[in-house]
C-alpha positions as CSV (number, residue, x, y, z in Angstrom):
1,X,-16.3,-33.4,-48.0
2,X,-14.8,-36.7,-46.7
3,X,-17.0,-38.9,-44.6
4,X,-15.5,-41.0,-41.8
5,X,-16.3,-44.7,-42.4
6,X,-15.4,-45.6,-38.8
7,X,-12.6,-48.0,-39.8
8,X,-9.9,-45.5,-40.6
9,X,-11.0,-44.9,-44.2
10,X,-12.9,-42.0,-45.7
11,X,-15.4,-41.7,-48.6
12,X,-16.0,-38.5,-50.6
13,X,-19.4,-36.9,-50.7
14,X,-20.6,-35.0,-53.8
15,X,-23.5,-32.6,-54.4
16,X,-24.7,-31.8,-58.0
17,X,-24.5,-28.0,-58.6
18,X,-27.9,-28.2,-60.4
19,X,-29.6,-29.5,-57.3
20,X,-32.2,-27.0,-55.9
21,X,-32.3,-26.7,-52.1
22,X,-35.5,-28.2,-50.7
23,X,-35.2,-26.4,-47.3
24,X,-33.2,-23.1,-47.0
25,X,-31.7,-21.2,-44.1
26,X,-34.8,-19.0,-44.0
27,X,-36.7,-22.1,-42.7
28,X,-34.2,-22.7,-39.8
29,X,-35.1,-21.0,-36.5
30,X,-32.2,-22.2,-34.4
31,X,-29.6,-24.9,-33.8
32,X,-27.8,-25.7,-30.6
33,X,-25.5,-28.4,-29.2
34,X,-27.2,-30.9,-26.8
35,X,-26.1,-33.9,-24.9
36,X,-28.0,-37.2,-24.5
37,X,-28.6,-37.6,-20.7
38,X,-28.2,-41.4,-20.9
39,X,-25.3,-42.0,-23.3
40,X,-23.6,-38.6,-22.9
41,X,-23.3,-38.4,-26.8
42,X,-23.3,-34.9,-28.3
43,X,-25.8,-34.0,-31.1
44,X,-27.1,-30.9,-32.8
45,X,-30.7,-30.1,-32.1
46,X,-32.5,-27.9,-34.6
47,X,-35.9,-26.2,-34.9
48,X,-37.6,-25.2,-38.2
49,X,-40.4,-22.8,-38.9
50,X,-43.9,-24.0,-39.5
51,X,-43.5,-23.9,-43.3
52,X,-40.0,-25.3,-43.1
53,X,-41.2,-28.2,-40.9
54,X,-43.9,-29.1,-43.4
55,X,-41.3,-29.2,-46.3
56,X,-38.8,-31.1,-44.2
57,X,-41.4,-33.6,-43.2
58,X,-42.2,-34.4,-46.8
59,X,-38.5,-34.5,-47.7
60,X,-37.5,-36.9,-45.0
61,X,-40.6,-39.1,-45.4
62,X,-39.7,-39.6,-49.1
63,X,-36.0,-40.3,-48.6
64,X,-35.9,-42.4,-45.4
65,X,-35.3,-46.1,-45.6
66,X,-38.1,-47.7,-47.7
67,X,-39.5,-44.2,-48.4
68,X,-41.6,-43.4,-51.4
69,X,-38.5,-42.2,-53.4
70,X,-36.0,-44.5,-51.7
71,X,-36.7,-48.2,-51.8
72,X,-33.3,-49.2,-50.2
73,X,-32.7,-50.4,-46.6
74,X,-30.6,-47.2,-45.8
75,X,-31.8,-43.7,-45.7
76,X,-30.5,-41.2,-48.2
77,X,-27.9,-38.6,-47.1
78,X,-29.0,-35.0,-46.7
79,X,-26.6,-32.4,-48.0
80,X,-26.2,-29.3,-45.8
81,X,-24.5,-26.6,-47.9
82,X,-23.2,-23.2,-46.7
83,X,-21.7,-20.8,-49.2
84,X,-21.4,-23.5,-51.9
85,X,-19.5,-25.8,-49.5
86,X,-20.8,-29.1,-48.2
87,X,-20.5,-28.9,-44.4
88,X,-22.4,-32.1,-43.4
89,X,-24.2,-35.0,-44.9
90,X,-26.2,-36.8,-42.3
91,X,-28.3,-39.9,-43.1
92,X,-32.1,-39.6,-42.9
93,X,-33.1,-42.2,-40.3
94,X,-36.8,-41.2,-39.9
95,X,-39.4,-38.7,-40.9
96,X,-38.7,-35.3,-39.2
97,X,-41.0,-32.4,-38.7
98,X,-40.3,-29.0,-37.2
99,X,-37.8,-30.4,-34.6
100,X,-35.0,-32.9,-35.1
101,X,-31.4,-33.7,-34.3
102,X,-28.2,-34.5,-36.1
103,X,-26.3,-37.3,-34.5
104,X,-22.8,-38.7,-35.1
105,X,-19.4,-39.1,-33.5
106,X,-19.1,-35.4,-32.5
107,X,-16.6,-34.0,-30.1
108,X,-17.4,-30.7,-28.4
109,X,-15.5,-28.6,-30.9
110,X,-17.0,-30.3,-34.0
111,X,-20.5,-30.1,-32.6
112,X,-20.3,-26.4,-31.8
113,X,-18.8,-25.7,-35.2
114,X,-21.6,-27.4,-37.0
115,X,-24.3,-25.6,-34.8
116,X,-22.6,-22.3,-35.5
117,X,-22.5,-22.9,-39.2
118,X,-26.2,-23.9,-39.2
119,X,-27.1,-20.7,-37.3
120,X,-25.0,-18.6,-39.7
121,X,-26.9,-20.1,-42.6
122,X,-30.2,-19.1,-41.0
123,X,-29.3,-15.4,-41.3
124,X,-31.8,-13.7,-43.6
125,X,-29.2,-11.4,-45.1
126,X,-25.4,-11.3,-45.7
127,X,-23.3,-10.7,-42.7
128,X,-22.2,-7.1,-42.2
129,X,-19.8,-5.8,-39.6
130,X,-21.6,-3.0,-37.8
131,X,-19.2,-2.6,-34.9
132,X,-15.5,-3.4,-34.6
133,X,-13.0,-2.9,-31.8
134,X,-9.2,-3.2,-32.3
135,X,-6.8,-3.1,-29.3
136,X,-3.0,-3.1,-29.6
137,X,-1.5,-6.2,-27.9
138,X,0.5,-4.1,-25.4
139,X,-2.7,-2.3,-24.4
140,X,-4.6,-5.5,-23.9
141,X,-1.7,-6.8,-21.7
142,X,-1.7,-3.6,-19.7
143,X,-5.5,-3.8,-19.2
144,X,-5.3,-7.4,-18.0
145,X,-2.5,-6.4,-15.6
146,X,-4.3,-3.4,-14.3
147,X,-7.5,-5.4,-13.8
148,X,-5.7,-8.1,-12.0
149,X,-4.0,-5.6,-9.7
150,X,-7.3,-3.8,-9.1
151,X,-9.0,-7.1,-8.2
152,X,-6.1,-8.1,-5.8
153,X,-6.0,-4.7,-4.2
154,X,-9.8,-4.6,-3.8
155,X,-9.7,-8.0,-2.1
156,X,-6.9,-7.1,0.3
157,X,-8.5,-3.7,1.3
158,X,-11.9,-5.3,2.0
159,X,-10.3,-8.3,3.8
160,X,-8.1,-6.1,6.0
161,X,-10.9,-3.7,6.8
162,X,-13.2,-6.6,7.9
163,X,-10.5,-8.1,10.1
164,X,-9.6,-4.8,11.8
165,X,-13.2,-3.8,12.4
166,X,-14.8,-7.2,13.4
167,X,-11.6,-9.0,14.6
168,X,-12.4,-12.8,14.8
169,X,-15.8,-12.4,13.3
170,X,-14.2,-10.5,10.5
171,X,-11.7,-13.3,10.0
172,X,-14.8,-15.6,9.4
173,X,-16.0,-13.1,6.8
174,X,-12.6,-13.1,5.1
175,X,-12.8,-16.9,4.9
176,X,-16.2,-16.5,3.2
177,X,-14.6,-13.9,0.9
178,X,-11.8,-16.3,-0.1
179,X,-14.4,-19.0,-0.8
180,X,-16.3,-16.4,-3.0
181,X,-13.2,-16.3,-5.2
182,X,-12.6,-20.0,-5.2
183,X,-16.2,-20.9,-6.0
184,X,-16.7,-18.1,-8.5
185,X,-15.9,-20.2,-11.6
186,X,-18.7,-22.6,-10.7
187,X,-21.1,-19.8,-10.1
188,X,-20.1,-18.2,-13.4
189,X,-20.8,-21.4,-15.4
190,X,-24.2,-21.8,-13.6
191,X,-25.3,-18.1,-14.1
192,X,-24.0,-18.0,-17.7
193,X,-26.1,-21.0,-18.7
194,X,-29.2,-19.8,-16.8
195,X,-29.0,-16.3,-18.1
196,X,-28.3,-17.8,-21.6
197,X,-32.0,-18.8,-21.6
198,X,-32.9,-15.1,-21.9
199,X,-30.4,-14.4,-24.8
200,X,-31.8,-13.6,-28.2
201,X,-29.1,-15.4,-30.1
202,X,-28.6,-19.2,-29.9
203,X,-24.9,-18.9,-29.4
204,X,-25.3,-17.6,-25.8
205,X,-26.0,-20.9,-24.1
206,X,-29.2,-21.8,-22.5
207,X,-29.1,-25.5,-23.2
208,X,-25.7,-25.7,-24.8
209,X,-22.6,-27.2,-23.3
210,X,-21.5,-25.9,-19.9
211,X,-18.4,-23.7,-20.2
212,X,-16.7,-20.8,-18.4
213,X,-17.5,-17.4,-19.9
214,X,-14.7,-15.4,-21.4
215,X,-13.4,-12.8,-18.9
216,X,-13.5,-9.2,-20.2
217,X,-12.4,-6.0,-18.6
218,X,-16.0,-5.1,-17.6
219,X,-16.2,-8.6,-16.2
220,X,-13.1,-7.8,-14.0
221,X,-14.9,-4.6,-13.0
222,X,-17.9,-6.7,-12.0
223,X,-15.5,-9.0,-10.0
224,X,-14.0,-6.1,-8.1
225,X,-17.4,-4.6,-7.4
226,X,-18.7,-8.0,-6.2
227,X,-15.9,-8.2,-3.7
228,X,-16.9,-4.9,-2.2
229,X,-20.6,-5.9,-2.0
230,X,-19.9,-9.5,-0.9
231,X,-19.3,-8.7,2.8
232,X,-22.6,-6.8,3.0
233,X,-24.5,-9.9,4.2
234,X,-21.8,-10.5,6.8
235,X,-22.0,-6.9,8.0
236,X,-25.8,-7.3,8.4
237,X,-25.4,-10.5,10.4
238,X,-22.6,-9.2,12.6
239,X,-24.5,-6.0,13.5
240,X,-27.5,-8.1,14.4
241,X,-25.4,-10.4,16.5
242,X,-24.0,-7.3,18.3
243,X,-27.6,-6.1,19.1
244,X,-28.5,-9.6,20.4
245,X,-25.4,-9.5,22.8
246,X,-26.5,-6.1,23.9
247,X,-29.9,-7.5,24.8
248,X,-28.3,-10.0,27.1
249,X,-28.4,-13.1,24.8
250,X,-25.9,-15.9,25.0
251,X,-23.6,-16.5,22.0
252,X,-25.7,-19.4,20.7
253,X,-28.9,-17.4,20.9
254,X,-27.3,-14.3,19.5
255,X,-25.9,-16.2,16.5
256,X,-29.3,-17.9,15.9
257,X,-31.3,-14.7,16.1
258,X,-28.7,-12.6,14.2
259,X,-28.8,-14.9,11.2
260,X,-32.6,-15.3,11.4
261,X,-33.4,-11.6,11.6
262,X,-30.8,-10.6,9.0
263,X,-31.9,-13.2,6.4
264,X,-35.0,-11.3,5.1
265,X,-33.0,-8.2,4.5
266,X,-30.2,-10.2,2.9
267,X,-32.6,-12.0,0.6
268,X,-34.5,-8.9,-0.5
269,X,-31.5,-6.7,-1.0
270,X,-29.5,-9.2,-3.0
271,X,-32.5,-10.3,-5.1
272,X,-33.0,-6.7,-6.3
273,X,-29.3,-6.7,-7.4
274,X,-29.9,-10.0,-9.3
275,X,-32.9,-8.5,-11.0
276,X,-30.7,-5.6,-12.2
277,X,-28.1,-8.1,-13.4
278,X,-30.7,-10.1,-15.4
279,X,-32.0,-6.9,-17.1
280,X,-28.4,-5.9,-17.9
281,X,-27.9,-9.3,-19.5
282,X,-31.2,-9.3,-21.5
283,X,-30.9,-5.8,-23.0
284,X,-27.0,-5.6,-23.1
285,X,-24.6,-7.0,-25.5
286,X,-20.9,-8.2,-25.5
287,X,-18.9,-6.9,-22.6
288,X,-22.1,-5.7,-20.8
289,X,-23.3,-9.2,-20.7
290,X,-19.9,-10.3,-19.3
291,X,-20.3,-7.7,-16.5
292,X,-23.9,-8.9,-15.8
293,X,-22.8,-12.5,-15.5
294,X,-20.0,-11.6,-13.2
295,X,-22.1,-9.4,-10.9
296,X,-24.9,-11.9,-10.7
297,X,-22.6,-14.8,-10.0
298,X,-20.8,-12.8,-7.3
299,X,-24.0,-12.0,-5.6
300,X,-25.3,-15.6,-5.7
301,X,-22.1,-17.1,-4.3
302,X,-21.6,-14.4,-1.6
303,X,-25.2,-15.1,-0.4
304,X,-24.3,-18.8,0.0
305,X,-21.0,-18.3,1.8
306,X,-22.4,-15.5,4.1
307,X,-25.5,-17.3,5.1
308,X,-24.4,-21.0,5.1
309,X,-20.6,-21.2,5.4
310,X,-20.1,-18.6,8.1
311,X,-23.0,-20.0,10.1
312,X,-21.3,-23.4,10.1
313,X,-18.0,-21.9,11.3
314,X,-19.7,-20.1,14.1
315,X,-21.7,-23.2,15.2
316,X,-18.6,-25.3,15.4
317,X,-16.1,-22.7,16.8
318,X,-18.2,-20.7,19.3
319,X,-19.3,-21.9,22.7
320,X,-23.1,-21.4,22.7
321,X,-23.2,-20.7,26.4
322,X,-20.7,-17.8,26.1
323,X,-22.0,-14.5,27.4
324,X,-19.1,-12.3,26.6
325,X,-19.8,-10.3,23.3
326,X,-17.5,-10.7,20.4
327,X,-14.8,-8.1,20.1
328,X,-15.8,-5.6,17.5
329,X,-15.1,-2.0,16.8
330,X,-18.1,0.4,16.6
331,X,-18.2,3.7,14.7
332,X,-21.5,4.8,16.1
333,X,-22.3,3.8,19.7
334,X,-26.0,4.1,20.3
335,X,-26.5,7.0,17.7
336,X,-29.6,9.2,18.1
337,X,-29.4,11.5,15.1
338,X,-32.7,13.2,14.1
339,X,-32.6,12.6,10.4
340,X,-36.3,13.3,9.9
341,X,-35.9,16.8,11.2
342,X,-33.9,17.8,8.1
343,X,-35.8,15.8,5.6
344,X,-37.3,18.8,3.7
345,X,-33.9,20.5,3.4
346,X,-32.1,17.3,2.4
347,X,-34.6,16.4,-0.3
348,X,-34.9,20.0,-1.6
349,X,-31.1,20.4,-1.8
350,X,-30.6,17.1,-3.5
351,X,-33.1,17.7,-6.2
352,X,-31.8,21.2,-6.8
353,X,-28.4,19.7,-7.4
354,X,-30.0,17.1,-9.8
355,X,-31.7,19.9,-11.8
356,X,-28.6,22.0,-12.1
357,X,-26.4,19.1,-13.2
358,X,-29.0,17.8,-15.7
359,X,-29.6,21.3,-17.2
360,X,-25.8,21.6,-17.8
361,X,-25.8,18.0,-19.3
362,X,-28.7,18.8,-21.6
363,X,-27.1,22.1,-22.8
364,X,-23.8,20.3,-23.6
365,X,-25.7,17.5,-25.3
366,X,-27.6,20.0,-27.5
367,X,-24.6,22.0,-28.4
368,X,-22.0,19.2,-29.0
369,X,-23.4,15.7,-28.8
370,X,-20.2,14.1,-29.9
371,X,-18.3,15.6,-26.9
372,X,-20.9,14.2,-24.5
373,X,-21.8,10.8,-25.9
374,X,-19.2,8.1,-26.7
375,X,-18.9,6.6,-30.2
376,X,-20.8,3.5,-29.2
377,X,-23.9,5.6,-28.7
378,X,-23.6,8.0,-31.6
379,X,-21.9,5.9,-34.2
380,X,-18.5,6.8,-35.7
381,X,-14.8,5.9,-35.1
382,X,-12.9,6.5,-31.9
383,X,-9.1,6.2,-31.9
384,X,-6.9,6.4,-28.8
385,X,-3.3,7.3,-29.6
386,X,-0.1,7.1,-27.6
387,X,2.4,9.8,-28.4
388,X,5.6,11.4,-27.1
389,X,4.8,13.7,-24.2
390,X,7.4,16.3,-25.1
391,X,6.4,16.5,-28.7
392,X,2.6,16.5,-28.4
393,X,1.0,19.1,-30.7
394,X,-1.8,21.5,-29.7
395,X,-5.4,20.4,-30.2
396,X,-5.9,23.3,-32.6
397,X,-3.1,22.0,-34.8
398,X,-4.5,18.5,-34.8
399,X,-7.9,19.8,-35.7
400,X,-6.4,21.7,-38.6
401,X,-4.7,18.6,-39.8
402,X,-8.0,16.7,-39.8
403,X,-10.2,19.6,-41.1
404,X,-10.3,18.3,-44.7
405,X,-11.5,14.9,-43.5
406,X,-13.8,15.8,-40.6
407,X,-14.0,19.4,-39.3
408,X,-16.3,18.3,-36.4
409,X,-14.0,15.7,-34.9
410,X,-13.7,15.5,-31.1
411,X,-10.0,15.9,-30.1
412,X,-9.1,15.5,-26.4
413,X,-6.0,14.8,-24.5
414,X,-6.4,12.3,-21.6
415,X,-4.5,12.2,-18.4
416,X,-2.0,9.3,-18.2
417,X,1.4,8.2,-16.9
418,X,4.4,8.5,-19.1
419,X,3.6,9.2,-22.7
420,X,0.6,11.4,-23.7
421,X,-2.7,9.8,-24.6
422,X,-5.0,11.4,-27.2
423,X,-8.6,10.6,-28.1
424,X,-9.8,11.4,-31.6
425,X,-13.5,10.8,-32.4
426,X,-14.9,11.2,-35.8
427,X,-18.4,10.6,-37.2
428,X,-17.0,8.9,-40.2
429,X,-17.2,5.1,-40.5
430,X,-16.9,2.5,-43.3
431,X,-20.6,3.0,-44.0
432,X,-20.4,6.8,-44.6
433,X,-19.6,8.3,-47.9
434,X,-16.1,9.5,-46.9
435,X,-15.3,6.3,-45.1
436,X,-16.4,4.1,-47.9
437,X,-14.1,6.0,-50.4
438,X,-11.0,5.2,-48.3
439,X,-8.6,2.4,-49.0
440,X,-10.0,-0.7,-47.3
441,X,-12.7,1.6,-45.9
442,X,-10.4,2.0,-42.9
443,X,-11.1,5.3,-41.1
444,X,-8.7,4.6,-38.3
445,X,-5.8,3.9,-40.6
446,X,-6.6,7.1,-42.6
447,X,-6.7,9.4,-39.6
448,X,-3.5,7.8,-38.2
449,X,-1.8,8.4,-41.6
450,X,-2.8,12.0,-41.6
451,X,-1.5,12.6,-38.0
452,X,1.8,10.7,-38.5
453,X,2.5,12.7,-41.7
454,X,1.8,16.1,-40.1
455,X,3.5,15.4,-36.7
456,X,6.3,12.9,-37.3
457,X,8.1,13.8,-34.1
458,X,5.1,13.0,-31.9
459,X,5.2,9.4,-33.0
460,X,1.5,8.7,-33.1
461,X,0.7,5.1,-32.3
462,X,-2.9,3.8,-32.4
463,X,-3.5,2.0,-29.1
464,X,-7.2,1.1,-29.8
465,X,-9.8,1.7,-32.5
466,X,-13.5,1.5,-32.0
467,X,-15.8,1.7,-35.0
468,X,-19.6,1.6,-34.5
469,X,-22.2,2.0,-37.3
470,X,-24.9,4.7,-36.8
471,X,-27.6,2.1,-36.6
472,X,-25.8,0.2,-33.9
473,X,-25.3,3.4,-31.9
474,X,-29.0,4.2,-32.1
475,X,-29.9,0.6,-31.0
476,X,-27.4,0.8,-28.1
477,X,-29.0,4.1,-26.9
478,X,-32.4,2.6,-27.1
479,X,-31.4,-0.6,-25.3
480,X,-29.6,1.4,-22.6
481,X,-32.7,3.5,-22.0
482,X,-34.8,0.4,-21.9
483,X,-32.4,-1.2,-19.4
484,X,-32.7,1.8,-17.0
485,X,-36.5,2.1,-17.3
486,X,-37.1,-1.6,-16.9
487,X,-34.8,-1.8,-13.9
488,X,-36.6,1.0,-12.2
489,X,-40.0,-0.6,-13.0
490,X,-38.9,-4.1,-11.8
491,X,-37.6,-2.7,-8.6
492,X,-40.7,-0.6,-8.0
493,X,-42.9,-3.7,-8.5
494,X,-40.7,-6.0,-6.3
495,X,-40.3,-3.5,-3.4
496,X,-44.0,-2.6,-3.6
497,X,-44.9,-6.3,-3.6
498,X,-42.6,-7.2,-0.7
499,X,-43.4,-4.1,1.4
500,X,-46.1,-1.6,0.2
501,X,-46.4,0.8,-2.7
502,X,-45.2,3.8,-0.6
503,X,-42.0,2.0,0.1
504,X,-41.5,1.1,-3.6
505,X,-42.2,4.8,-4.5
506,X,-39.5,5.9,-2.0
507,X,-37.0,3.5,-3.4
508,X,-37.7,4.4,-7.0
509,X,-37.3,8.2,-6.4
510,X,-34.1,7.6,-4.5
511,X,-32.8,5.4,-7.4
512,X,-33.7,8.1,-10.0
513,X,-31.8,10.6,-7.8
514,X,-28.7,8.4,-7.7
515,X,-28.6,7.7,-11.4
516,X,-29.2,11.3,-12.4
517,X,-26.8,13.0,-9.9
518,X,-24.1,10.4,-10.8
519,X,-24.6,11.0,-14.5
520,X,-24.6,14.8,-14.1
521,X,-21.4,14.9,-11.9
522,X,-19.7,12.4,-14.3
523,X,-20.5,14.6,-17.3
524,X,-19.2,17.7,-15.5
525,X,-15.8,15.9,-15.2
526,X,-15.6,16.1,-19.0
527,X,-16.0,12.3,-19.5
528,X,-18.1,10.8,-22.3
529,X,-21.2,8.7,-21.7
530,X,-20.7,5.3,-23.1
531,X,-22.3,1.8,-22.9
532,X,-20.1,1.0,-19.9
533,X,-21.3,4.2,-18.2
534,X,-24.9,3.1,-18.6
535,X,-23.8,-0.3,-17.2
536,X,-22.4,1.6,-14.2
537,X,-25.7,3.5,-13.8
538,X,-27.6,0.2,-13.6
539,X,-25.1,-1.1,-11.1
540,X,-25.6,2.0,-9.0
541,X,-29.4,1.3,-9.1
542,X,-28.8,-2.2,-7.9
543,X,-26.3,-1.1,-5.2
544,X,-28.5,1.7,-3.9
545,X,-31.7,-0.3,-3.7
546,X,-29.7,-2.9,-1.7
547,X,-29.1,-0.3,1.0
548,X,-32.6,1.1,0.8
549,X,-34.2,-2.3,1.1
550,X,-32.2,-3.1,4.3
551,X,-33.4,0.1,5.9
552,X,-37.0,-0.5,4.8
553,X,-36.8,-4.0,6.2
554,X,-35.8,-2.6,9.6
555,X,-38.7,-0.1,9.5
556,X,-41.1,-2.9,8.6
557,X,-39.8,-5.0,11.5
558,X,-40.2,-2.1,14.0
559,X,-43.7,-1.4,12.7
560,X,-44.6,-4.9,13.6
561,X,-43.0,-5.0,17.1
562,X,-43.4,-1.4,18.3
563,X,-46.9,0.0,18.5
564,X,-46.2,3.2,20.6
565,X,-43.7,5.3,18.6
566,X,-44.9,7.8,16.1
567,X,-43.9,7.0,12.5
568,X,-41.3,9.8,12.4
569,X,-39.7,8.5,15.6
570,X,-39.8,4.9,14.3
571,X,-38.0,6.0,11.1
572,X,-35.3,7.8,13.0
573,X,-34.7,4.8,15.3
574,X,-34.5,2.5,12.2
575,X,-32.1,4.7,10.4
576,X,-29.9,5.0,13.5
577,X,-30.0,1.2,14.0
578,X,-28.8,0.6,10.4
579,X,-26.3,3.5,10.4
580,X,-23.2,1.3,11.2
581,X,-24.1,-1.2,8.5
582,X,-24.8,1.5,5.9
583,X,-21.4,3.2,6.5
584,X,-19.4,0.0,6.7
585,X,-20.9,-1.4,3.4
586,X,-20.3,1.9,1.7
587,X,-16.7,1.8,2.9
588,X,-16.0,-1.7,1.6
589,X,-17.6,-1.0,-1.7
590,X,-15.7,2.3,-1.9
591,X,-12.4,0.5,-1.3
592,X,-13.1,-1.9,-4.1
593,X,-14.2,0.8,-6.6
594,X,-11.2,2.9,-5.5
595,X,-8.9,0.1,-6.6
596,X,-10.5,0.2,-10.0
597,X,-10.2,4.0,-10.1
598,X,-6.5,3.9,-9.2
599,X,-5.4,1.1,-11.5
600,X,-8.0,1.2,-14.3
601,X,-7.9,3.2,-17.5
602,X,-10.2,4.0,-20.5
603,X,-13.7,2.6,-20.0
604,X,-12.8,1.0,-16.6
605,X,-11.7,4.4,-15.3
606,X,-15.0,5.8,-16.4
607,X,-16.9,3.0,-14.7
608,X,-15.0,3.5,-11.5
609,X,-15.4,7.3,-11.5
610,X,-19.2,7.2,-11.9
611,X,-19.4,4.4,-9.4
612,X,-17.6,6.5,-6.8
613,X,-20.3,9.2,-7.3
614,X,-23.0,6.4,-7.2
615,X,-21.7,4.9,-3.9
616,X,-21.9,8.3,-2.2
617,X,-25.2,9.2,-3.7
618,X,-26.7,5.8,-2.8
619,X,-25.6,6.1,0.8
620,X,-27.1,9.5,1.0
621,X,-30.4,8.7,-0.8
622,X,-31.4,5.7,1.3
623,X,-31.5,7.9,4.4
624,X,-32.4,11.4,3.1
625,X,-34.5,10.6,0.0
626,X,-36.1,7.2,0.1
627,X,-37.3,7.4,3.7
628,X,-38.8,10.9,3.5
629,X,-40.6,10.2,0.3
630,X,-42.1,7.0,1.8
631,X,-42.9,9.0,5.0
632,X,-44.7,11.7,3.0
633,X,-46.7,9.2,0.9
634,X,-48.3,7.9,4.1
635,X,-48.7,11.5,5.3
636,X,-46.7,10.8,8.5
637,X,-49.0,8.0,9.6
638,X,-47.9,4.5,10.4
639,X,-48.7,2.1,7.5
640,X,-50.4,-1.1,8.5
641,X,-48.5,-4.3,7.8
642,X,-50.1,-7.7,8.1
643,X,-48.5,-9.4,11.1
644,X,-47.8,-12.6,9.3
645,X,-46.2,-10.8,6.3
646,X,-44.0,-8.7,8.6
647,X,-42.4,-11.7,10.4
């Protein structure tokens, strides 16, 4: 290794091979890039274990300037070696215990490289690839193009709908929507670094340099979904302003009251979505974390633009003495539906459908797990092929060609445009006996070779290959289960704390209904449950509780202000008051997800499909599941809310 002398010359550093390491990678806990707040210089901060700190303290005390084993005026250099290669040789300036830093003339790239190398050396065992994904360049380009088109289409559909429905007020919402896109990179950097604090690996930020996260296809899905949900706060505010005009308020007072009364519902509903995003990030990995960052950033920035920016526009552009209401369309004019009258039938029918779909799902899972669960949950190798439509062989012939290698392989043609698309999933990986015996332990290449030799006219071409070890598959199933359970518990606690336990119970039962019915219907469509599908289920939970919290907030408000109505009447009035908002938010979210469904493929198509089920289920459950369960918990009697807490 050559050391920069600072004058354009370099001096070599040598390490004797016989030298025994004084402190090893096992003693290193973590290393991360940090920046001096006064000078702006980059350095690498590191932390050692208790035993490592004691050893390092003795070592640095002995070899610092005028140390016991170094009588010179300059501290000795410390050799940092990885895989028999000297990667750094910093000078010992003082005695260091369990925490210290490596300083020097680092740029961002060099500092990150050294931190990564130190963390790699801290691994207790040799690195082993447990999961690998390969995507053909054309497929990656197509995915990026499809995601970009879906995002643009989702933005246009939502913007057009808001303008048509709310006219000038909708134009204000569209300005906020445009700002959501413009400010999103800033929100992404902020959320990525804050969420990085919760990451288990030191490479995920949380004190490192501020940088924009890499955009993945699940991240694009999160962007499109955020666009659909972004206008929810505006819809809440506009519907409240409409009510204030109806009560005879002037424009100034209607805007003031509309924003004030909508804020609690906006805050509570968006915070539950943020909670879901944090849980997704903590228990997720890779692309799931990208989705969690995007969803959280979208919610945070949309709250700011909806509550602050649009309010400033109204305050500066609207005459406060105006008495004429804003021009807006209205789907439901003074609705008076008796929702509580059919509560028993609605709940009974919904849960009967849940039981039926879950029984079918359980039977399919027990009889052929590989056909129900994707490779990232079971372990194995999944290959997606493109082949000639007019020369595609029958699945039975393909199975016969693969029988000698894996007679339990899942073989499934997928709908597509142009050439045919085939999914082949095998339980063999580089870590199984058959996989390890192959050349380069490459299961995907072996299966491709078999199919190309047997069916040359079909021109099999591997578009993507996913290989996941069985241990990783088990871990992903466990983390996915934990994510769902933790999300439900966190929402139960939050809603119970903000309202009362009965409200939290109603919300949690509705969310369980949404997740299960969406999963059951998705499985009935013949699609495989994967990590991205579990991500979608958690997103459904966050979306559905958003709608439920808005409805519960209206019920709580009416309990505080109206002392005469029975609880059933009050619930009916609250549901009817929120009906327009519920439908409009569902429509905007549906438009955004529909764009993903139309232009996405592979895992994004799966995400969009289950989200379509989830949007419908969430809209239904807020009215017909959450409210009746909460009503039954209180046995039809009005719950008492503290007056101060209800305001």
